[in-house]
N, C-alpha and C positions, 0 to 999 in steps of 0.2 A: 090311290094310296097316299097317306099323309106323310109329310116329312117335317113334323113340328120340331122346333128346337134347333134345326140345322143352320138356321140363319144367325143364331146367337153368336157363335164363334167368329163368323165372318164379320158381324157387326162390330165386335170388339176389335178385330184386326183393322177394320176400316177406320175406326175412331183413332186407334194408335197411329195409323198412317197419316192422320191429320186431315182427312177429307170428310165432307159431310154432304147430306142431301135431305131435302124435306119435300117428299112427293107422296101423293096419295096413290093407293093401289089403282091401276087402270081398270077401266071397264073391260069386259071380255072382248078380245080381239076376234077375228074371224074363227068360225068353229073348226075349220080345217086349214092346215097350212097350205096345202095344194089340193086340187081336185082329186088327184090320185098320185101315189108314188109310182114311178116307173120301175123298170127292171134294174137289176144290179148293173153297175158300170165300173169302169176302172177307177182306181183311186187317183187323186190329183198328183201331178208330178212333184216328187219330193217327199210324199207321205211315207212310202216304203223305206226310204233311206233314213228318215227321221225316226221311224219305229225301230230300225236296226240299231241306231245309236242311242235310243231312249226307250227300251222295251217296257219300262214301267209306265210310260205315258200311253202305251197302246195296248196294255194288257186288257183282255176282254173275254171273247168267246160269247156264245149265245146266252142271252139273258132276257128278262121280261121288260118291255117298255115301261117307263115310269115318268110321270109328270110331276112338276112342282106345284104345291098348293101356294098360290100367290098371296101371301100375307103382307102386311105393312112392312114387317122386318125383311122379308125376302125381297120385296121391291126396292127398298132402300139399299140392300146389299148389292143388287144388280147395278143400280145407278152408281154406287160408290166404286165398285170394281171397274166398271166401264170408264168412269171419269179418271180414276187414279192411273190406270194403265195408259190411257190416252195422253195424260199430262206428263207421265213419268218416262215413257219410252220415246226415244227420238226416232223419227222415220228415216229409213235409208233403204235403197233397193238392194236386192241380193247381189247384183253385179258390183255395186260400190262396196258392199259389206264383205262379200266372200269371193268375188271374182267369178261367180257363176250366175246363170240366168235365174235359177230357182233353187232355193234351199230352205227347208223348214227347220226352225230352231227356236228354242226358248230364248228370249232376249235377255240373257243373264248379264250381258255387257251394257245394257241400257239402250241398245239399238235394234231395230227390226223393221220388217215390212208387215203387210196386213195379216198374213197367216201367223206371224210370230206374236202379234197382239192377241190373236184368237187363242193360240196355245197358252199364253200367259193367263188370260182371263179364265179359260177352262180349268187350268191347273189351280188357280186361286180358289175357284168355287168348289172344285173337287176336294182340295185339301181342307176346306171348311165343312165338308160333309155332304155337299150336294151330290145327287146321283148322276153318274156319268151318262146314264140313259136319257137324261133330260137336257144334256149339254152337247149339241151337235154342231161340229164344224161344217160350214156350208160354203160352197163356191157359187158365186153369183156373177152377173155382169152388171157393172155400175151404170150410172146415168150417161157415161161416155161410151158405154159398150165395152169397157175394159174388164179383164178378169179381176176378181176381188174376193176376199175371204171374210166371212163374218161368223159370229157365234149365234146359233139359234137356240133359244131356251124354251122348252115346252112346258106349259103351265096349264092349270085348270081354267085359266082365263084367256087362253090362246097362246100364240107363238110370238115371242119377242126377240129382237135382234140387238146384240152388242156389236158395235162397229167402231173402228178407229177413226172413221171419217165423221162420226156423229157422237157428241158427248151425251146425247139423250138416248135412253133405251126406248125403242119404238116397236110397235106391232109390225110384223113382216110386210103387211099391206101398205105401210106408210113409208117404206124405204125407197120406192121407185126403182128397185132392182129387178132384174130377170134372174130367176133362180135356176141354176144349172145342175148341181148335185149336192148331196150331203151324206153324212154318216147315217147308217141305219141305227135306230134306237136299240135294236137287238144285238148288234155287234159293231164295235167302233172301227173294225177293219173291213167292214162291208160298206160299200157306197152305193147309193141309189140315184138314178137319174131323175131330174125334176123338170125336164121338158126342153131345155135349150141344149141341143146336142153338139153345138160347136165347141171345139177345144177352148178352154179358158185358163190361161196361166194366171195364178193369183199372185202377181209379183209387182205390178206397177202402180199400185194404188195406195202407197203410204201417204198419210195425210200431210198436205202442205202446211207449213208453219210460217 
């Protein structure tokens, strides 16, 4: 399904924010994000509480999976959003920020950890008209084996990752991460296992500056 024109609003927003990018549309990434999606699993710690406080961000219910058509405009928008959020939000752990081990929140005060970056990028794209079904919050283990959260974007050219530890938008295969779980395309409040069954708090990977 095509989503033509949805990138235009975001492109204007990005220009007004004073950020720019000149990148070509990437070649198709791996045909499938994972060999197969596992069974449903429990949501990450903090997600249910976030939804209770921000019901509008978690509104969903069953829907049809949809992928983005990766145009030049769409690619530039992904790069701009990733870069702007990474440069604008200052990293801080939830313990230092809120006094708790794990709390999901939109970084409205300019501070957050990895999942807060993801929530902001997801909201920016959805507010610009991108389909929620193509923007999936994903829990991974980073190169140090620590829990981390990224935003997976499903496109007709493969799966790409927006990450507060990387100003570049890259194919999932280029992250070096081990994927643990992510939102279902069919329902944002359903989470599916991706192979690494060890618990993974997505709290300690705010990008160093």
